[in-house]
Each structure stands twice: as structure tokens, then as C-alpha cells.
N, C-alpha and C positions, 0 to 999 in steps of 0.2 A: 419160839424160833424153829423148833423141830417140826411142828405142825406146818409152819409156813413153808419150810424146805420140802416136806412131803407133798404139799399142795402144788408147789412149783414143778416137782418131778412128775406128779400125776398129770398136771396140765401139759407138760411137755410131751408126755407119752400119748395123751389123748390127741393133741394137735398133730403129732407125727402120724399116728395111725389113721386119723381123719383125713389127712392130706393124701395118704395112700389110697383111701377109699374113693376120693373124688375122681371121677372119670377124666382122663386126659383128652384134650382136644385133638392133638396130633399123635401120631405114632412115628417112630424113627425107622425108616427103611434104608438107611445109608448103606447097609450091608449088601445091597444089590448092585452098588456101583463097583465095577471091576477095576482093579489096580488103583484104588483110591488112595494114593500116596499123599503125604503132606506136600503142599505147594503154595506158591503165591498166585492167587487168582483175583480177578476183579469182575468185570462185566459178564453178564449172561444174557444170551438171546435165544429165541426159539424159532427155528426155521427148518425147512426141508432141504438141507444143504447138499444132500447126496441124491436128491430127486428120486426117492423111492416111495413117494406118497405117504411118508410118515415123518413126523417132526422129530428133531433132535435138539437137545440143549447144547448151544454153542457157548463154551466156556473159555474165556480169555486167560492167557498165562502171562505173567509178568516175569520174563526171563525163564518161563516154562512153556511147554507146548500149549497151543490152543487145541481145544478138544471139540468133538461133536458126538455127544453121548446119546445114542439111540437105544430103544428097548428091544432086546433080542434075547430069546430063551430065558425070559423072566429076570434078565439082568440089564443094567445100563452099561453099555460098552462103547468104546471109542470106534466110530465107524469111518473115520477119515485117516488115511495114511498118505499124506502129501506134505512134502518139505515146505512148500510156500504157504500152506494152510497152517500147519503146525507151528512154524516160524518161531522156534524156541529162542532164537537169538535176540529177538526184539521184545520190547516191554509193552504189551497190549493191555489197555484198561477198559476201553469202550468198544461196544459192538452193536450194530443194527443191520437188518437185512431188508431189502425190498427190490422190486424189479425196475431197473432204470433203462433197460434196453428193449422193453416190450416183447420179450420172448416168452413170458409166462413163468419164468423162474427167478428166484430172488438172488441178487448179488449180495455179497457180504462185505461190509465196511468195518475193518479193524482199525481202531484208533490207537495209535502207539504214542507213548509219552515217556521219554527218557530224561526229562528235566521237569521241574516243578512249574516254571512259567517261562514265557518267551520262546526263544529259538530252541529247537531240538535237532538232534543229529539224524534220527531215522524218520522217514516219512510214514504216513499211514499206508494201509493197503486196501484196495478195492478189488475183490476177487470175483472173477467170472469163470465160467467153464467152457472149454472147447474140446470136443472129442473126449469128454469125461475127464479132462485134466484142468486143474485150476491154473489161472494166470492172473497177473496183477495189472489192471488197467493203468496204474500209475507208472509202470515200468515201460509202457509204450513210449517210444522216443518223443512223439508229438505231445505227450501229456506231461512230460517232466517239468515243463515251465509252470505247471498247475499244482505242483506238490505242496501238501500242507506240512510245513516245517516249523509250525508253532505248537507248543505244548497244548493238548486239548484234554477234555473230559468226556463229553457226551456227544452222541450223534443220533439224529432223528430223521425219519423219512417224510417227505413232504410232497404230495401231489398238488402243486400249487395251482395248476391250470385245470384240474379236475378231469383230465383226459387219460388217466392211468399211467402217466409218465412221471416217475418219481425223481426227486433230487435229494441230496443228503445235506442237511444243515449240521455243521460242525461247531459245537460250542468250544471255542479256545479260551485259554487262560493267558492273558498278557499279550494278546495278538488279535488280529481281526477275525471275526467270524467268517466261515466259509459256507458257500452254498453251491454244491457241485451238481451239475446236470450233464447229461451226455448229448452232445450235438454233432450229428454226422460222424459218429465214432470218436469224437474228441471230448475230453473232460474239460468243462468250462466252469470257472468260479463265477457265479452270477451274483454273488453278494454285493459287490460294489454297484452294479447296475440296479439292483433292487434296493439299494441303500440300507442293507442290514449288516454291513461289514464293520460293526461296532467293536471296539476294543474294551474288554472288561474281564472280570474273573469269571469266565463261563463255567457253569457247573452242570445243571440238569436242564433238559429241554423236552417238551411234549408237543404233540401236534394232533389236531382234530377239530371237531365242530364245537368251538368254545364260545364265540360271540357272533359267528356268522354261519351261513350255509356252505361256506368253503372251508378249506383246511387252514385254520389259524395256528399260530405258534405261541407258546408260553415258555419263556426261559428264565429259570431261577439262577441268579448270579450271586457271586461272592464279592464283597468289597464294592458294591455298587447296586443300583436299582435293578429289579427284574425287568424283563421285556414282555410285552404282550403285543403281538403283531396280528392285526386284523387283516384278513386276505380280501383284497378288493380286485377280483377278477385276475388274479395271478401276481398282483403287486401287494405290497404290505405297508400298513400304517401302524406306527408304534403308539399304543394307547394305554400303557401300564398306569400312568398318573391319572388319566381320565377314569379308569375303571378301579382305581385304588388298590392295585396289586403290587406296587413297586417295592414295598418292603426293604427300603434301602439301608436299614441299619442291621439287617440280618444276613446270614451267609447260607445261601440256598443249597439243598442237597436233594434227597429223594422226592420225586414229584410224580403224581399220577392224576388221571382224570377219572372221576367217580360220581355217580348220580346219588348223592347222599340223602336226598329227599324222596327218592323213588317217584319223581315227577316228570321224567322224560327230559331232563336237562343235565348235561355234564358240568360238574363242579371241579374245582382245582384243589387237590390235596398237596400241599407244599410244605416240606419240612426244612428245618434250618439247623446247621451245625451248632450244637451247644446253645441253641436259641429256641424261641417260641415256634412251635409247629402250627401251621395254618390249615384251615379248611375254608377256602374262598368259595362262597355260594353266591351265585348271581341273583341280585335283587334289583330289578329294574335296569338302570343303566350303570350299576356298579356292583362290585362284589363286597360281601360282608364276611368277615372272619367269624365263623361259628364254632370254632374248636373249643371244646370244653377242657377244664383244668387238667384232668388226667392225661388227655391227649396232648395238650398244649405244652406240657412240661418239658423243658430242655433236655436233650440227650445227644450223645455222640452218634447222630443218625447217618445212615447211609441210604439204603433202598427202602422205598415205601410201595406196597402192593395192595391194591383193592380187588378182592375176588371172593366168590362164594366157596370156601373150602369144604364146608360140611353139608352143602346141598339143601339147606333149610329155606332157601329163598331170601336170605338176608346176607349182604356182603360183609366180609371182614376186612379190616385194614391191618396188614402185617408191617411192623416197623422193625427193620433190621438195623441194630446198632453195632458199633465196633468197640470192644472192650467193655461193654455194658450189656445187661440183659435185653433181649428183644421184647417187644410188646405186641399184643394182639387185642383189637377192638372189634365188636360186632356193631354194624350200623343198623339200628332199629328204625322204625317208622319215625317221621318228622325230624330226621337228622340227629336222633339221640344216639350217643355212643356208649356201649356197655363194655367195660374192660373184661377180658377173659383171662383168668389166671392160668398160666401154663408152666409146666416143668419141661416136658418134651418140647424142644424148639426154643427154650429160653436162652440157651447158649451163654451162660453167665460169663464165661471167659472166652467167648468166641470173638474172633477178629473178622467180623462180617464185612465184606466189601461189595457184594452184589447178590441179587436173587432174581428168580423168574419162576413163573408158573406155566404148566401145561398138563394136559391129560396124556401123559407120555405113554402109558400102558393101555389106553383106550378102555378104561373100565367105568368111565363116567364120574371119576373123582379126581380133582386136580392134584398134581404133585408140585411140591415146592422145593426147588433146588437153591441152596444157599452156598455162596463161595466165600472164601476167607483169604487173608494174606495181610499185605502192607507191612506190618511190623513183626510178622512171624509166620512160619510155614504151618498150615493146617489143612486137613483134607476137606473135601466137599461134604455137605450134609443134604440129605433128602428126607423130606417129610410128606405125609398126607394125613387128612382128617381120619380119625379112628371112629368110623360111623357104625353104630350098633343097630340102627333101625333101618327099615326099608326107605329108600329115597327115590325121587324122580327128578329128572333134569331134562334140559334141552340145550343143544349146542348148535349155534349158527355160524357157518364159515362162508362169509362173502368173498367172492372172487371177482376181480374187475374184468373188463372186456378182453383183456389179454390172457385171462386165466390165472393171474397171480393174486396173492392175498391182497384184499382191498384195504391196506393199512391206512388208517385215518378215517375210515367210514364209521358210522354209528349204527348200532342195532338196538331197537327199542322193543321190549316185551310188553304188550298191553294185555292185562288180565282183569279178572273181577276184583283183584286185590291191589294192583299196583300198575304204574306205568314206568318201566325201569329201562334206562338207557345204559349201554356199555360201548366203549370205543374199541375198534379193532386196532390194537396197540401199534403205534408207529415207532416206539422207542422214544427217548431213552431218558426216562425219568431220573435216572442217574446211572449211567454206564450200561443199562440193561434194556431188554425188550421182551415182552410177553408173547405167548402164542397168539396167532392172528385169528382167534375164535372167540365169539361172545358166549360165555358159559353161564347159564342160569340154572341154579337149583330151584325147585318148585316148592311152594308152600303147601301146607295141608289145606285141602279144599280149594286149591287154586285151579281156575279154568282159563286157559289161554284163549283169548279172543283173536288176537292177531300178532304178528311180528313185522315191524317196519324197518327196512334198511334205508338209511340215508347215505347215498354214495358220496364220493369226494367232490363231485360236481354240484351237490345239493339236491339232486333228484331223489325221489323216494320210491320204494317198492314195497307193497304190503303183501304179506304171506298168510295163508290159513295153515295152521299146524294141525295135522290129522293124527300124528303119532309122536310120542315123546320117547325119552331115554335113547336118543340117537343124535348123531351129528348130521346136520342138513347143510349141504353145499348149495349155494345160490350164486349163479353167475350174472354179472351185470348185462 
């Protein structure tokens, strides 16, 4: 008995010290966030909201201020002091940005929800700037008949005609889906005309080159089947059943587009609340769920992100859960997922509600911002990969013909080792939106042959890359 007890103690000590010796994937750099007070936050987007040619993390506040956190003097600081932008009186959960008025700058859609489902008190905000001041397009008298007064969850940018003019698809809960476009300075809900004004438990939505050469839409829903809209020259045909992605017995949450086979084809990573998480990979004329048991396991999932955090040329999938530990997987060749054990970023007692990635400090390594809230006040978290070795990368930043981020475009890296596609994130896999840049870490011995950009109109442009470890801007 004594020997057995000693063995258990020695085993515990060995396991403890061994765990300390294992290199952590992330390091916690949350201390660079100024005035990082506990708060209720939800969605996070990445955009240049103050037009200084640098990106900011736009963090929504649920009864707290909306923030625009930019990197200044080695800290993340709030760069916007505007009452209508901060909007602390409203309860904002979703956010996405894109250029809807063809001026080359992105407008900000703040989705407000003061009730769980159905009718709500406060409308959403759609913020533009005039003479360096924000104003709400929904507050213009002519636009008040178009207000979204239904509880919503997510919003995504869609260039449905491929001409650089974006609209906002708003996933509502217990009310019709909205699709706002700006026509002659008036906001018009085109959803009824496009026959996408369906009533469901709208949750997550993504847009990009999914099944066509135009901008398609995938919406993960709750208490009902998912939607898969194929873009037919600016109109949409719903094909979830035909492509076998309806998943009608699950409750959709975090969703993203990721090339899990490194084959030059975007697949759908779709998680479900306390349900089986999916990786829908296109196989001929339908999608197959290739998720493996560790990944598939039900969790209280919120945001899902696919990105190469450690610049090794293999993407990771970060799964942000609320009230449960987060998870991290590396996507190896042939769609194989390897679970990465983490302590930093695990957030065992974290109330995660949203997350986004960006190279906010311009050092070639992505930062991961995680927001918290819903059932308790918690501060923001900021992580980045703790890289010990030299690394190489290339970042491609496509701009459309108006000079705005080409959200919904696809960037494909073609090398001697892979053919790897990434979407220029249009939002809002669940409440959030990533930086509008395709970030590729480079593998050992990798030689880039070309980079191909597929614009939102389906046309392609091939680039020869002569220098790496930089961000390359390409205008349509």
C-alpha cells in the first residue's frame, strides 16, 4: 500500500514537471491591451475603421462600448472616440465590415439584439463616415422603413454581382433574413426579391467561392436546416439538400471556410452547439463530413477559426467554447487532424463569445483576440504562437477595383508542396470577421510557383512571387 502511494506521488510529480517542460503553442500577450476591464463582449471583426492604413480589432459591447483596438506604441489601444460608434446603450453582438458605397473604405454593420428571438427594440447600425465623423445610414429618414427590428445573430458581406458592390446578409432569429444593398443612397432590403427572406433560427453565415465561381452563401441555422445558396449571376438557388449539408437536427454555431486537403478547394467547417461538429469536404456533387472523433465531439462551441498561427505551412483550427476548454487542431496533409494540447489559451473557465485573427503588430505572426461575456463579465484575451525557430511567410491582400478589401475573393498558393486556397473573409462564421488578408506560413523546403487570386466575379489573376516575408497588395 505504501509503495503504491509513493508510486502515485512520483507519477504525479513526473507528470506535472513533464507538462511544464512541454513547449506551449501560444503565449498570452493580453497585458498589452490597455484598459482591459471585465465586460460583456460578443463579435469581433478586423477592419481599418479609422482609415489610417492599419487594421483594428472591432470588438462589440453588449451594454458596453464598441471598441476599435489598434496597435500603437506596442500596445492595443482604443482608437475611436465617437458616441455613435461606441454606442454603449445598445446591445451589439454581431459585426462585419465592407464597402457598400464604392468609395474604397469599409462601412461597419453593428448587429444589435436586445431580445432572444423575434421583434426587438433597437435597430442595427450601419456606420459610414463623412468629414471624419461617423453617421448611421439607418437614421437617414428615407431609410427608416428598412430598419431591421428582428433579433439577429450574424452578418456577412456579399458581392453578389461580382462588381465590387457589397450587400449585407443578416441572419435573423425568428424573423426574415435581410439582404441590404445601397441603391441611389437608399438602403433597400433585397431579400424578398432574391427569395432569401426565410424565417429560421439564423446563427452563422459565410460567403465565398463554395460551389460556384461567384460568391455563394452558407448559413448554419438552429432549429432548422442549414442553407446553401448557389450564386447564379446575382440571384440565388438554395441547394443544401442536394449537397447534403442541411444538418437539420443540429444547432449551428461557429463556421469557416478552409482548404482542409490543401487541394485548392474551400471546404466548410461547421460546428454545432452541444452537437457533432462537421468538416464538409466537397466530393463531386455533394459534401462529405470528414470530421474525426476528437474534432467531432460535442462542445459548447462559439467561434471557429482556421489559420496558420505558427507559420509552419499547415493551418490550425481554433475552437472557442463557452464555459468549457477551448480546442486546437493542426490540419495535416490529406485532411488529417492532429489535436494540439494547450494550456495557454485553454481558458477552462472562459466565457468565450467571439474571436478573430489579424497580424495586428505587423510582425508576420497572427494575433488571436478572444472576447468573453454572456453569463459573466470577463476581459479580452490576446494570444499569439510562441515561435522559437526562424519562419517564413507570405501575405496577400487583394483589393477590388474601388480599392476596398476584396472580401469573398479566394487566394490560392501553388508551390512544390501544396495547392492551398484561403478565402478573404467576408464574415460572419458566428458574429465575427477575420482580417481581409490571406496569410500563408511557408513549409521547410517550400518553393512558391505562383499565387492565384480569384475575384468575386470569378476572374483569376496569377502572380509571381519574388520576395517573401511581406504583405503584397494586389488591386483588381
